[in-house]
DSSP file (Angstrom, degrees, kcal/mol; ACC not computed):
  #  RESIDUE AA STRUCTURE BP1 BP2  ACC     N-H-->O    O-->H-N    N-H-->O    O-->H-N    TCO  KAPPA ALPHA  PHI   PSI    X-CA   Y-CA   Z-CA
    1    1 A M              0   0    0      0, 0.0     0, 0.0     0, 0.0     0, 0.0   0.000 360.0 360.0 360.0 131.1  -42.4   -7.2    6.1
    2    2 A A        +     0   0    0      1,-0.1     2,-0.9     2,-0.1     6,-0.0   0.856 360.0  66.5 -65.8 -36.7  -42.2   -4.6    3.4
    3    3 A D        +     0   0    0      1,-0.2    -1,-0.1     5,-0.0     6,-0.1  -0.781  64.4 179.8 -91.2 108.1  -38.5   -3.9    3.8
    4    4 A S        +     0   0    0     -2,-0.9     2,-0.3     4,-0.0    -1,-0.2   0.630  59.3  37.9 -88.7 -13.9  -36.9   -7.2    2.7
    5    5 A T  S  > S-     0   0    0      1,-0.1     4,-2.3     0, 0.0     5,-0.2  -0.896  80.4-114.4-132.6 163.2  -33.2   -6.3    3.2
    6    6 A L  H  > S+     0   0    0     -2,-0.3     4,-2.6     1,-0.2     5,-0.2   0.891 118.2  54.7 -61.1 -38.8  -31.1   -4.4    5.7
    7    7 A A  H  > S+     0   0    0      2,-0.2     4,-2.6     1,-0.2    -1,-0.2   0.920 108.1  48.2 -62.5 -43.1  -30.3   -1.9    3.0
    8    8 A H  H  > S+     0   0    0      1,-0.2     4,-2.3     2,-0.2    -1,-0.2   0.916 111.6  50.0 -63.1 -41.7  -34.0   -1.3    2.3
    9    9 A M  H  X S+     0   0    0     -4,-2.3     4,-2.1     2,-0.2    -2,-0.2   0.911 110.8  49.9 -62.5 -41.6  -34.7   -0.9    6.0
   10   10 A F  H  X S+     0   0    0     -4,-2.6     4,-2.3     1,-0.2    -2,-0.2   0.954 112.7  45.5 -60.4 -50.0  -31.8    1.6    6.3
   11   11 A W  H  X S+     0   0    0     -4,-2.6     4,-2.2     1,-0.2    -1,-0.2   0.823 110.0  54.7 -69.1 -30.1  -33.0    3.7    3.3
   12   12 A S  H  X S+     0   0    0     -4,-2.3     4,-2.6    -5,-0.2    -1,-0.2   0.914 109.4  48.5 -63.2 -42.8  -36.6    3.6    4.6
   13   13 A R  H  X S+     0   0    0     -4,-2.1     4,-2.8     2,-0.2    -2,-0.2   0.907 109.5  51.7 -64.0 -42.3  -35.3    5.0    7.9
   14   14 A V  H  X S+     0   0    0     -4,-2.3     4,-0.6     1,-0.2    -1,-0.2   0.931 112.9  46.1 -58.8 -45.2  -33.3    7.7    6.1
   15   15 A D  H  < S+     0   0    0     -4,-2.2     3,-0.3     1,-0.2    -2,-0.2   0.900 118.8  40.7 -64.1 -42.2  -36.5    8.7    4.1
   16   16 A E  H  < S+     0   0    0     -4,-2.6    -2,-0.2     1,-0.2    -1,-0.2   0.826 128.6  27.0 -76.3 -32.2  -38.7    8.7    7.2
   17   17 A S  H >< S+     0   0    0     -4,-2.8     3,-2.2    -5,-0.2    19,-0.7   0.043  73.0 141.0-123.4  25.2  -36.3   10.3    9.7
   18   18 A G  T 3< S+     0   0    0     -4,-0.6    19,-2.6    -3,-0.3    20,-0.4   0.775  78.0  37.8 -42.4 -46.0  -34.0   12.5    7.6
   19   19 A A  T 3  S+     0   0    0     17,-0.2    -1,-0.3    16,-0.2    -2,-0.1   0.524  98.8  96.2 -89.0  -5.0  -33.8   15.5    9.9
   20   20 A L  S <  S-     0   0    0     -3,-2.2    16,-2.0     1,-0.1    17,-0.2  -0.493  88.4 -89.5 -85.1 155.3  -33.7   13.5   13.1
   21   21 A P  E     +A   35   0A   0      0, 0.0    14,-0.3     0, 0.0    -1,-0.1  -0.364  45.8 167.8 -63.4 137.9  -30.5   12.5   14.9
   22   22 A A  E     +     0   0A   0     12,-3.4     2,-0.3     1,-0.4    13,-0.2   0.719  61.6   8.8-115.2 -49.4  -29.0    9.2   13.8
   23   23 A H  E     -A   34   0A   0     11,-1.6    11,-3.4     2,-0.0     2,-0.5  -0.971  52.5-150.9-137.2 150.0  -25.4    9.1   15.2
   24   24 A V  E     +A   33   0A   0     -2,-0.3     2,-0.3     9,-0.2     9,-0.2  -0.991  27.0 176.3-119.3 122.0  -23.3   11.0   17.7
   25   25 A V  E     -A   32   0A   0      7,-2.7     7,-3.5    -2,-0.5     2,-0.6  -0.912  30.8-119.9-127.4 151.0  -19.6   10.9   16.9
   26   26 A K  E     +A   31   0A   0     -2,-0.3     2,-0.4     5,-0.2     5,-0.2  -0.817  37.5 169.4 -93.2 122.9  -16.6   12.5   18.5
   27   27 A R  E >   -A   30   0A   0      3,-3.4     3,-2.2    -2,-0.6    91,-0.2  -0.998  64.6  -9.3-135.4 130.2  -14.6   14.7   16.1
   28   28 A W  T 3  S-     0   0    0     89,-1.0    -1,-0.1    -2,-0.4    90,-0.1   0.844 129.5 -53.8  53.8  37.0  -11.8   17.1   16.9
   29   29 A G  T 3  S+     0   0    0      1,-0.2     2,-0.3    88,-0.2    -1,-0.3   0.514 121.9  97.4  79.5   4.6  -12.5   16.7   20.6
   30   30 A R  E <  S-A   27   0A   0     -3,-2.2    -3,-3.4    87,-0.1     2,-0.4  -0.923  75.9-115.4-125.8 150.5  -16.2   17.6   20.2
   31   31 A W  E     -A   26   0A   0     -2,-0.3     2,-0.4    -5,-0.2    -5,-0.2  -0.720  31.9-164.7 -84.7 132.2  -19.3   15.5   20.0
   32   32 A L  E     -A   25   0A   0     -7,-3.5    -7,-2.7    -2,-0.4     2,-0.5  -0.971  10.0-145.5-121.9 128.1  -21.1   15.9   16.7
   33   33 A T  E     -A   24   0A   0     -2,-0.4     2,-0.4    -9,-0.2    -9,-0.2  -0.832  14.3-162.0 -95.2 126.5  -24.7   14.8   16.0
   34   34 A L  E     -A   23   0A   0    -11,-3.4   -12,-3.4    -2,-0.5   -11,-1.6  -0.890  11.5-135.9-106.8 137.1  -25.4   13.6   12.5
   35   35 A T  E  >  -A   21   0A   0     -2,-0.4     4,-2.4   -14,-0.3     5,-0.2  -0.361  28.3-105.9 -81.9 167.7  -28.9   13.3   11.1
   36   36 A W  H  > S+     0   0    0    -16,-2.0     4,-2.7   -19,-0.7   -18,-0.2   0.886 123.0  54.4 -59.2 -38.2  -30.2   10.4    9.1
   37   37 A A  H  > S+     0   0    0    -19,-2.6     4,-2.0   -20,-0.3    -1,-0.2   0.910 108.6  47.9 -63.9 -41.3  -30.0   12.5    6.0
   38   38 A E  H  > S+     0   0    0    -20,-0.4     4,-1.8     2,-0.2    -2,-0.2   0.912 113.2  47.0 -66.5 -41.9  -26.3   13.2    6.6
   39   39 A V  H  X S+     0   0    0     -4,-2.4     4,-2.6     1,-0.2    -2,-0.2   0.911 110.1  54.8 -64.0 -41.0  -25.5    9.5    7.3
   40   40 A G  H  X S+     0   0    0     -4,-2.7     4,-2.8     1,-0.2    -2,-0.2   0.880 105.5  52.5 -59.2 -39.4  -27.5    8.6    4.2
   41   41 A E  H  X S+     0   0    0     -4,-2.0     4,-2.3     2,-0.2    -1,-0.2   0.917 110.7  47.3 -62.2 -43.3  -25.3   11.0    2.1
   42   42 A R  H  X S+     0   0    0     -4,-1.8     4,-2.1     2,-0.2    -2,-0.2   0.914 114.1  46.6 -64.9 -43.2  -22.1    9.3    3.5
   43   43 A V  H  X S+     0   0    0     -4,-2.6     4,-2.6     2,-0.2    -2,-0.2   0.919 112.6  49.8 -66.4 -43.5  -23.5    5.8    2.8
   44   44 A A  H  X S+     0   0    0     -4,-2.8     4,-2.5     1,-0.2    -2,-0.2   0.908 110.6  50.4 -61.2 -42.4  -24.6    6.8   -0.7
   45   45 A S  H  X S+     0   0    0     -4,-2.3     4,-1.9     1,-0.2    -1,-0.2   0.915 112.8  45.7 -62.0 -44.4  -21.3    8.3   -1.5
   46   46 A A  H  X S+     0   0    0     -4,-2.1     4,-2.1     2,-0.2    -2,-0.2   0.886 111.5  52.0 -68.0 -38.7  -19.4    5.2   -0.3
   47   47 A A  H  X S+     0   0    0     -4,-2.6     4,-2.0     1,-0.2    -2,-0.2   0.914 110.2  49.1 -63.0 -43.1  -21.8    2.8   -2.2
   48   48 A Q  H  X S+     0   0    0     -4,-2.5     4,-2.5     1,-0.2    -1,-0.2   0.882 109.2  52.9 -63.3 -37.9  -21.2    4.8   -5.4
   49   49 A A  H  X S+     0   0    0     -4,-1.9     4,-1.7     2,-0.2    -2,-0.2   0.901 106.9  52.1 -66.1 -39.9  -17.5    4.6   -4.9
   50   50 A L  H  <>S+     0   0    0     -4,-2.1     5,-2.2     2,-0.2    -2,-0.2   0.934 112.3  45.5 -60.1 -45.6  -17.6    0.8   -4.5
   51   51 A L  H ><5S+     0   0    0     -4,-2.0     3,-1.5     1,-0.2    -2,-0.2   0.893 110.3  53.8 -65.8 -39.4  -19.6    0.5   -7.8
   52   52 A A  H 3<5S+     0   0    0     -4,-2.5    -1,-0.2     1,-0.3    -2,-0.2   0.809 103.4  57.9 -63.6 -29.6  -17.2    3.0   -9.5
   53   53 A L  T 3<5S-     0   0    0     -4,-1.7    -1,-0.3    -5,-0.2    -2,-0.2   0.475 127.0-101.6 -80.7  -0.4  -14.3    0.7   -8.4
   54   54 A G  T < 5 +     0   0    0     -3,-1.5    -3,-0.2     1,-0.3    -2,-0.1   0.551  65.1 157.5  97.0   7.1  -16.0   -2.2  -10.3
   55   55 A R      < -     0   0    0     -5,-2.2     2,-0.3     1,-0.0    -1,-0.3  -0.436  28.8-147.6 -66.1 141.2  -17.6   -4.1   -7.4
   56   56 A Q    >   -     0   0    0     -2,-0.1     3,-2.2     1,-0.1    25,-0.1  -0.757  25.5 -85.3-112.1 155.1  -20.5   -6.2   -8.7
   57   57 A K  T 3  S+     0   0    0     -2,-0.3    26,-0.3     1,-0.3    25,-0.1  -0.316 116.7  20.1 -54.6 136.2  -23.8   -7.2   -7.1
   58   58 A G  T 3  S+     0   0    0     24,-3.3    -1,-0.3     1,-0.3     2,-0.2   0.344  92.9 133.0  84.9  -7.1  -23.3  -10.3   -5.0
   59   59 A E    <   -     0   0    0     -3,-2.2    25,-2.6    23,-0.1     2,-0.3  -0.536  59.7-116.5 -79.7 143.5  -19.5   -9.8   -4.7
   60   60 A A  E     -b   84   0B   0     23,-0.2     2,-0.5    -2,-0.2    25,-0.2  -0.611  28.6-167.6 -78.6 135.1  -17.9  -10.1   -1.2
   61   61 A V  E     -b   85   0B   0     23,-3.1    25,-2.6    -2,-0.3     2,-0.2  -0.989  16.0-133.4-127.2 122.6  -16.3   -6.9    0.1
   62   62 A A  E     -b   86   0B   0     -2,-0.5     2,-0.4    46,-0.4    48,-0.3  -0.474  14.9-163.4 -73.9 143.5  -14.0   -7.1    3.2
   63   63 A L  E     -b   87   0B   0     23,-2.2    25,-3.0    -2,-0.2     2,-0.6  -0.935   8.4-179.3-131.5 107.5  -14.5   -4.5    5.9
   64   64 A L  E     +b   88   0B   0     46,-0.5    48,-0.5    -2,-0.4     2,-0.3  -0.936  28.6 118.4-112.2 115.3  -11.6   -4.1    8.3
   65   65 A S  E     -b   89   0B   0     23,-0.9    25,-0.9    -2,-0.6     2,-0.1  -0.983  57.8-106.4-165.7 158.3  -12.2   -1.6   11.1
   66   66 A G        -     0   0    0     -2,-0.3     2,-0.8    23,-0.2     5,-0.2  -0.252  64.9 -68.4 -76.9 179.4  -12.4   -1.1   14.8
   67   67 A S  S    S+     0   0    0     -2,-0.1     2,-0.3     4,-0.1    -1,-0.1  -0.636  85.7 121.8 -75.7 109.3  -15.8   -0.5   16.4
   68   68 A R  S >> S-     0   0    0     -2,-0.8     3,-1.1     1,-0.1     4,-1.0  -0.968  75.8 -94.7-161.9 166.7  -16.8    3.0   15.2
   69   69 A A  H 3> S+     0   0    0     -2,-0.3     4,-2.2     1,-0.3     3,-0.3   0.850 118.4  62.9 -58.8 -36.9  -19.6    4.8   13.3
   70   70 A E  H 3> S+     0   0    0      1,-0.2     4,-2.8     2,-0.2    -1,-0.3   0.817  96.1  59.8 -61.1 -29.5  -17.7    4.5   10.0
   71   71 A W  H <> S+     0   0    0     -3,-1.1     4,-2.6     2,-0.2    -1,-0.2   0.942 106.6  46.5 -61.6 -45.7  -17.9    0.7   10.3
   72   72 A V  H  X S+     0   0    0     -4,-1.0     4,-2.5    -3,-0.3    -2,-0.2   0.928 113.5  48.6 -62.0 -45.8  -21.7    1.0   10.3
   73   73 A W  H  X S+     0   0    0     -4,-2.2     4,-2.0     1,-0.2    -1,-0.2   0.920 112.5  47.6 -62.6 -43.7  -21.7    3.4    7.4
   74   74 A A  H  X S+     0   0    0     -4,-2.8     4,-2.6     2,-0.2    -1,-0.2   0.898 110.2  53.5 -64.7 -40.0  -19.3    1.3    5.3
   75   75 A D  H  X S+     0   0    0     -4,-2.6     4,-2.5     1,-0.2    -2,-0.2   0.944 110.9  45.0 -60.8 -48.0  -21.5   -1.8    6.1
   76   76 A F  H  X S+     0   0    0     -4,-2.5     4,-2.5     1,-0.2    -1,-0.2   0.822 111.3  54.6 -67.4 -29.4  -24.6   -0.1    4.8
   77   77 A A  H  X S+     0   0    0     -4,-2.0     4,-1.6    -5,-0.2    -1,-0.2   0.924 109.2  47.3 -66.3 -44.1  -22.7    1.2    1.8
   78   78 A I  H  <>S+     0   0    0     -4,-2.6     5,-2.3     1,-0.2     3,-0.3   0.943 115.5  44.9 -61.8 -47.4  -21.6   -2.4    0.9
   79   79 A L  H ><5S+     0   0    0     -4,-2.5     3,-1.5     1,-0.2    -1,-0.2   0.887 110.7  54.3 -64.8 -38.9  -25.1   -3.7    1.3
   80   80 A S  H 3<5S+     0   0    0     -4,-2.5    -1,-0.2     1,-0.3    -2,-0.2   0.792 103.9  55.6 -65.9 -27.5  -26.6   -0.7   -0.6
   81   81 A A  T 3<5S-     0   0    0     -4,-1.6    -1,-0.3    -3,-0.3    -2,-0.2   0.466 122.0-110.1 -80.7  -2.8  -24.3   -1.6   -3.5
   82   82 A G  T < 5S+     0   0    0     -3,-1.5   -24,-3.3     1,-0.3    -3,-0.2   0.619  77.8 128.3  83.7  12.9  -25.7   -5.1   -3.5
   83   83 A C      < -     0   0    0     -5,-2.3     2,-0.5   -26,-0.3    -1,-0.3  -0.363  61.0-110.3 -96.1 177.4  -22.5   -6.6   -2.2
   84   84 A I  E     -b   60   0B   0    -25,-2.6   -23,-3.1    -2,-0.1     2,-0.4  -0.939  26.1-131.1-113.6 125.7  -21.9   -8.9    0.7
   85   85 A T  E     -b   61   0B   0     -2,-0.5   -23,-0.2   -25,-0.2   -25,-0.1  -0.615  15.9-168.3 -78.0 128.6  -20.0   -7.6    3.8
   86   86 A V  E     -b   62   0B   0    -25,-2.6   -23,-2.2    -2,-0.4     2,-0.3  -0.905  19.6-146.5-113.2  99.2  -17.2   -9.8    5.0
   87   87 A P  E     -b   63   0B   0      0, 0.0     2,-0.5     0, 0.0   -23,-0.2  -0.470  16.1-172.8 -72.8 130.8  -16.3   -8.4    8.4
   88   88 A I  E     -b   64   0B   0    -25,-3.0   -23,-0.9    -2,-0.3     2,-0.1  -0.952  20.1-142.4-120.9 108.7  -12.6   -8.6    9.4
   89   89 A Y  E >   -b   65   0B   0     -2,-0.5     3,-2.0   -25,-0.2   -23,-0.2  -0.413  14.3-126.5 -77.7 146.5  -12.3   -7.4   13.0
   90   90 A S  T 3  S+     0   0    0    -25,-0.9    -1,-0.1     1,-0.3   -24,-0.1   0.624 108.2  64.3 -68.0 -12.1   -9.3   -5.4   14.1
   91   91 A T  T 3  S+     0   0    0      2,-0.1    -1,-0.3     0, 0.0     2,-0.0   0.553  78.7 108.2 -86.8  -8.1   -8.6   -7.9   16.8
   92   92 A Y  S <  S-     0   0    0     -3,-2.0    -4,-0.0     1,-0.1     0, 0.0  -0.371  73.8-118.0 -67.4 147.8   -7.9  -10.7   14.3
   93   93 A T     >  -     0   0    0      1,-0.1     4,-2.4    -2,-0.0     5,-0.2  -0.442  28.3-106.4 -77.6 160.0   -4.3  -11.8   13.9
   94   94 A P  H  > S+     0   0    0      0, 0.0     4,-2.5     0, 0.0     5,-0.2   0.868 123.1  54.3 -54.3 -35.9   -2.6  -11.3   10.5
   95   95 A E  H  > S+     0   0    0      2,-0.2     4,-2.5     1,-0.2     5,-0.2   0.905 107.5  48.7 -65.8 -41.8   -2.9  -15.1   10.0
   96   96 A Q  H  > S+     0   0    0      2,-0.2     4,-2.3     1,-0.2    -1,-0.2   0.900 112.0  49.2 -64.4 -40.0   -6.6  -15.0   10.6
   97   97 A I  H  X S+     0   0    0     -4,-2.4     4,-2.8     2,-0.2     5,-0.2   0.932 111.2  49.3 -64.6 -44.5   -7.0  -12.2    8.2
   98   98 A A  H  X S+     0   0    0     -4,-2.5     4,-2.6     1,-0.2     5,-0.2   0.916 111.4  49.9 -61.6 -43.1   -4.9  -14.0    5.6
   99   99 A D  H  X S+     0   0    0     -4,-2.5     4,-2.8     2,-0.2    -1,-0.2   0.918 112.9  46.1 -61.4 -43.7   -7.0  -17.2    6.0
  100  100 A L  H  X S+     0   0    0     -4,-2.3     4,-2.4     2,-0.2    -2,-0.2   0.919 113.3  48.7 -66.0 -44.4  -10.3  -15.2    5.7
  101  101 A V  H  X>S+     0   0    0     -4,-2.8     5,-2.4     1,-0.2     4,-0.6   0.923 116.4  43.1 -62.2 -44.2   -9.1  -13.3    2.6
  102  102 A N  H  <5S+     0   0    0     -4,-2.6     3,-0.4    -5,-0.2    -2,-0.2   0.901 113.8  50.6 -68.3 -41.6   -7.9  -16.5    0.9
  103  103 A E  H  <5S+     0   0    0     -4,-2.8    -2,-0.2     1,-0.2    -1,-0.2   0.890 117.6  39.1 -64.2 -39.8  -11.0  -18.5    1.9
  104  104 A R  H  <5S-     0   0    0     -4,-2.4    -1,-0.2    -5,-0.2    -2,-0.2   0.500 105.9-129.3 -87.1  -5.3  -13.3  -15.9    0.6
  105  105 A R  T  <5 -     0   0    0     -4,-0.6     2,-0.8    -3,-0.4    -3,-0.2   0.926  35.6-177.6  54.1  48.2  -11.1  -15.2   -2.4
  106  106 A L      < -     0   0    0     -5,-2.4    -1,-0.2    -6,-0.2     3,-0.1  -0.690  12.2-162.4 -78.9 111.3  -11.1  -11.5   -1.7
  107  107 A G        +     0   0    0     -2,-0.8     2,-0.4     1,-0.2    -1,-0.2   0.899  69.4  17.6 -66.1 -43.2   -9.1  -10.0   -4.6
  108  108 A R        -     0   0    0     -3,-0.1     2,-0.4     2,-0.0   -46,-0.4  -0.984  62.6-170.7-133.0 142.9   -8.4   -6.6   -3.1
  109  109 A C        -     0   0    0     -2,-0.4     2,-0.4    -3,-0.1   -46,-0.1  -0.996   3.1-166.2-131.1 138.1   -8.6   -5.4    0.5
  110  110 A R        -     0   0    0     -2,-0.4   -46,-0.5   -48,-0.3     2,-0.4  -0.979   6.1-175.1-121.9 137.2   -8.3   -1.8    1.6
  111  111 A A        -     0   0    0     -2,-0.4     2,-0.5   -48,-0.1   -46,-0.1  -0.995   8.2-158.2-131.3 138.8   -7.8   -0.8    5.2
  112  112 A A        -     0   0    0    -48,-0.5     2,-0.4    -2,-0.4    -2,-0.0  -0.957   5.1-164.2-117.5 134.5   -7.7    2.6    6.6
  113  113 A A        +     0   0    0     -2,-0.5     2,-0.3   -48,-0.1    -2,-0.0  -0.916  25.9 133.9-115.5 143.1   -6.0    3.5    9.8
  114  114 A G        -     0   0    0     -2,-0.4     2,-0.2     4,-0.0    -2,-0.0  -0.986  55.7 -68.6-172.5 172.2   -6.6    6.7   11.7
  115  115 A K    >   -     0   0    0     -2,-0.3     3,-1.1     1,-0.1    -2,-0.0  -0.501  36.5-131.4 -73.6 142.3   -7.3    8.3   14.9
  116  116 A E  T 3  S+     0   0    0      1,-0.3   -90,-0.2    -2,-0.2    -1,-0.1   0.787 108.0  54.1 -61.8 -26.6  -10.7    7.7   16.4
  117  117 A D  T 3  S+     0   0    0    -90,-0.1   -89,-1.0   -92,-0.0    -1,-0.3  -0.199  90.6 108.1-103.3  41.9  -11.1   11.4   17.0
  118  118 A G    <         0   0    0     -3,-1.1   -89,-0.1   -91,-0.2    -4,-0.0  -0.393 360.0 360.0-108.0-172.8  -10.4   12.5   13.4
  119  119 A P              0   0    0      0, 0.0   -92,-0.1     0, 0.0    -3,-0.1   0.489 360.0 360.0 -67.9 360.0  -12.4   13.9   10.6
């Protein structure tokens, strides 16, 4: 297979299908269709932010979120930065999260909370 990683497969799809619909998300009470190019811009921006924060290739990055489009975008951003996604599901107890963070030696974790129907 020519695309050897999930990040490569994602970026190949962005290149091939840029103007086509990729995700439909609810924002401000309305459904919004995002193209592959638009999703690619969001993923690229987040990947650049991770690198600017000092994340290194091969480093584990925690991702704590409910099931939503932003989870997918963040996951591809982490992979695109050459890092490893450590999923922390919103259904985990605080004890489970602490165990995972300590086991993986995740130095910093950031979590964002917000309405599902926000910007």
